C-alpha positions as CSV (number, residue, x, y, z in Angstrom):
1,M,-25.6,4.7,7.5
2,T,-22.7,2.4,6.7
3,K,-20.9,3.2,3.5
4,T,-20.1,0.6,0.8
5,L,-16.6,0.0,-0.5
6,E,-15.9,-1.7,-3.8
7,A,-12.8,-4.0,-3.4
8,S,-11.1,-6.1,-6.0
9,Y,-7.9,-8.1,-6.4
10,R,-5.7,-8.2,-9.6
11,P,-2.7,-10.6,-9.7
12,I,-0.2,-8.4,-11.6
13,M,-0.6,-4.9,-12.9
14,D,2.1,-2.7,-14.4
15,Y,2.7,0.2,-12.1
16,G,2.1,2.9,-14.7
17,E,-1.3,1.3,-15.6
18,A,-2.3,1.1,-11.9
19,W,-1.3,4.7,-11.3
20,A,-3.4,5.9,-14.3
21,L,-6.3,3.8,-13.0
22,Q,-6.0,5.4,-9.6
23,K,-6.2,8.9,-11.1
24,E,-9.3,7.9,-13.1
25,I,-11.0,6.4,-10.0
26,V,-10.1,9.4,-7.9
27,K,-11.8,11.7,-10.4
28,R,-14.9,9.6,-10.6
29,V,-15.2,9.2,-6.8
30,D,-14.7,12.9,-6.3
31,E,-17.5,13.5,-8.9
32,Q,-19.7,11.0,-7.0
33,K,-19.9,8.8,-10.1
34,Q,-18.3,5.8,-8.5
35,Q,-18.3,4.2,-5.0
36,E,-15.2,4.5,-2.9
37,T,-12.8,1.8,-4.0
38,L,-10.0,-0.5,-2.6
39,L,-7.6,-1.8,-5.3
40,L,-5.6,-4.8,-4.2
41,L,-2.9,-6.1,-6.5
42,Q,0.7,-7.0,-7.2
43,H,3.2,-5.2,-9.4
44,P,6.1,-6.4,-11.5
45,P,9.5,-5.3,-10.0
46,T,9.3,-1.6,-9.6
47,Y,10.8,1.2,-7.6
48,T,8.7,4.2,-6.7
49,I,10.1,7.5,-5.5
50,G,7.8,9.7,-3.5
51,S,7.9,13.5,-2.8
52,Q,11.0,13.1,-0.4
53,R,13.4,12.6,-3.3
54,H,16.8,11.3,-2.4
55,P,18.6,9.9,-5.5
56,E,21.3,8.4,-3.3
57,H,18.8,5.9,-1.8
58,L,18.6,4.1,-5.2
59,L,21.8,2.0,-5.1
60,L,21.5,0.5,-8.7
61,S,22.8,2.0,-11.9
62,P,20.6,2.4,-14.9
63,E,22.4,-0.6,-16.5
64,Q,21.7,-2.7,-13.4
65,L,18.1,-1.7,-13.3
66,Q,17.7,-2.7,-17.0
67,A,19.5,-6.0,-16.4
68,Q,17.2,-6.8,-13.5
69,G,14.0,-5.7,-15.3
70,I,13.1,-3.1,-12.6
71,Q,11.1,0.0,-13.6
72,V,11.5,3.3,-11.8
73,F,8.7,5.9,-11.3
74,E,8.8,9.3,-9.6
75,I,5.3,9.7,-8.2
76,D,3.1,12.0,-6.3
77,R,2.7,10.3,-2.9
78,G,4.5,11.2,0.2
79,G,7.6,9.4,1.4
80,D,10.9,8.2,-0.1
81,I,11.8,5.2,-2.2
82,T,10.3,1.8,-1.9
83,Y,10.1,-1.5,-3.8
84,H,7.1,-3.2,-5.3
85,G,7.2,-6.7,-6.7
86,P,5.6,-10.2,-6.9
87,G,4.9,-11.5,-3.4
88,Q,3.8,-8.2,-2.0
89,L,0.2,-7.1,-1.5
90,V,-0.3,-3.5,-2.6
91,G,-3.5,-1.7,-1.5
92,Y,-4.8,1.5,-3.0
93,P,-7.7,2.8,-0.9
94,I,-9.6,5.5,-2.8
95,L,-11.7,7.0,0.0
96,V,-13.5,10.3,0.7
97,L,-12.3,12.1,3.8
98,D,-15.1,14.7,3.9
99,G,-15.0,15.9,7.5
100,S,-17.9,13.8,8.8
101,K,-15.4,12.2,11.2
102,G,-13.0,15.1,11.2
103,L,-10.3,15.8,8.7
104,D,-7.5,14.0,10.6
105,L,-5.1,13.1,7.8
106,H,-2.6,11.7,10.3
107,G,-5.4,9.6,11.7
108,Y,-6.0,8.1,8.3
109,L,-2.4,6.9,8.2
110,R,-2.8,5.4,11.7
111,D,-5.9,3.6,10.5
112,L,-4.1,2.1,7.6
113,E,-1.4,0.9,10.0
114,Q,-4.1,-0.5,12.3
115,V,-5.5,-2.7,9.6
116,I,-2.2,-4.4,9.1
117,I,-1.6,-4.6,12.9
118,D,-5.0,-6.2,13.4
119,Y,-4.4,-8.7,10.6
120,L,-1.0,-9.6,11.9
121,A,-2.5,-10.3,15.3
122,S,-4.7,-13.0,13.8
123,F,-1.4,-14.9,13.2
124,G,-0.2,-14.2,16.7
125,I,2.2,-11.6,15.4
126,E,2.7,-8.3,17.2
127,G,2.9,-5.5,14.7
128,S,4.1,-2.2,16.0
129,R,4.5,1.5,15.0
130,K,7.6,3.7,15.3
131,S,6.8,7.2,16.2
132,E,9.2,8.8,13.8
133,Y,8.1,6.7,10.8
134,T,5.0,5.7,9.0
135,G,4.4,2.0,8.5
136,V,4.2,-1.3,10.4
137,W,7.1,-3.2,12.0
138,V,7.6,-6.7,13.5
139,G,10.4,-6.0,16.0
140,A,13.1,-4.1,14.1
141,L,11.9,-5.3,10.7
142,K,9.5,-3.4,8.5
143,I,6.7,-5.5,7.1
144,C,4.5,-2.8,5.5
145,A,5.3,0.5,4.0
146,I,2.7,3.2,3.7
147,G,2.7,6.3,1.5
148,V,-0.4,8.3,0.4
149,K,-1.7,11.3,-1.5
150,F,-4.6,13.5,-0.4
151,N,-6.3,14.8,-3.4
152,K,-8.4,17.9,-2.6
153,C,-12.1,17.6,-3.5
154,R,-13.5,19.9,-6.1
155,G,-16.5,22.0,-5.0
156,R,-16.7,20.6,-1.5
157,R,-14.7,20.2,1.7
158,G,-12.4,17.2,2.0
159,F,-10.0,15.0,0.2
160,V,-9.9,11.8,-1.9
161,T,-7.1,9.4,-0.9
162,S,-4.8,7.6,-3.3
163,H,-1.7,5.4,-3.2
164,G,-1.7,3.4,0.1
165,F,0.2,0.4,1.5
166,A,2.7,-2.2,0.4
167,F,2.5,-5.3,2.6
168,N,5.3,-8.0,2.2
169,I,3.7,-11.4,2.1
170,K,6.0,-14.0,0.5
171,S,9.2,-15.2,2.0
172,G,12.3,-14.0,0.2
173,I,10.9,-10.8,-1.1
174,Q,13.2,-8.9,1.3
175,H,16.2,-10.3,-0.6
176,E,14.9,-9.2,-4.0
177,G,14.4,-5.6,-4.9
178,F,14.9,-4.2,-1.4
179,E,18.6,-4.9,-1.7
180,G,18.9,-2.3,-4.4
181,I,17.6,0.6,-2.3
182,I,17.6,2.1,1.2
183,P,13.9,1.4,1.8
184,C,12.1,4.6,2.7
185,G,15.5,6.1,3.4
186,I,15.7,4.1,6.7
187,Q,19.1,2.5,7.2
188,E,18.7,1.2,10.8
189,F,15.9,-1.3,10.2
190,G,15.5,-4.2,7.8
191,V,12.6,-5.8,6.0
192,T,10.5,-8.9,6.6
193,S,7.4,-10.7,5.3
194,L,4.3,-12.3,6.6
195,E,5.5,-15.8,5.7
196,D,8.8,-15.3,7.6
197,A,7.2,-13.7,10.6
198,A,4.4,-16.2,10.9
199,G,6.2,-19.3,9.7
200,I,3.5,-20.2,7.2
201,Q,2.8,-20.2,3.5
202,I,0.0,-18.0,2.1
203,S,-0.7,-16.7,-1.3
204,V,-1.0,-13.0,-1.9
205,E,-4.5,-13.4,-3.2
206,Q,-5.5,-15.2,0.0
207,A,-4.0,-12.4,2.1
208,A,-6.0,-9.9,-0.1
209,R,-9.2,-11.7,0.7
210,D,-8.4,-12.2,4.4
211,I,-7.5,-8.6,5.1
212,I,-10.9,-7.2,3.9
213,P,-12.8,-7.8,7.3
214,Y,-10.0,-5.9,9.1
215,F,-10.2,-3.0,6.7
216,S,-14.0,-3.0,7.0
217,Q,-13.8,-3.0,10.8
218,V,-11.2,-0.1,11.1
219,F,-12.8,2.1,8.4
220,G,-16.5,1.2,8.9
221,Y,-17.4,0.1,5.4
222,D,-19.6,-2.7,4.1
223,V,-17.3,-4.2,1.4
224,S,-18.5,-5.4,-1.9
225,W,-15.9,-7.9,-3.3
226,T,-15.3,-8.1,-7.1
227,D,-13.2,-11.0,-8.4
228,A,-11.0,-9.3,-11.0
229,S,-8.2,-11.9,-10.8
230,N,-9.1,-13.2,-14.3
231,D,-9.5,-9.8,-16.0
């Protein structure tokens, strides 16, 4: 039987609010009180630092962060530091990995990458992986960062996923907050966006809607779309 996924898009949500919402949904999904969920949204300028903590990868002083209006959160996903901001599509899949298809946690990361790769292919863009890093590249430029947490289920085998992907959509985003960090601790590769790679203009909301069929195909869900953009 095909599973159903609830998906919604929200234009801008404070990172702290979204993190709290993820935790709430993870609990409800684990308790089987809510369907699996895909939150799609944008954040105001924010740096998040994952479990691989390297303070030296944040290049701005507290005074510079305050002047630029950038918040900083140390969070519970894997990975190093990354930037979130307007013009970037952030996706938080809250899914149950219950062993029905095997508990391949690395496979889950590869599936997230595949969603982005397949979507890029619809624009004639070749997205690629790098064996030593998680994420999606176009040539030598990173277009999508991925960092997740696997929350162990209570009372049954498996995990509930949280956190997810950050997909750069709008041209120019790579010249904003990314210049204040060493993204994901990777110095040898730069950053790009969908608009720059494809030579088009597209809204983040349109990209959120358009990516749904690719997510459905890779993960095998029927997706129920909720328009939360005016909430």
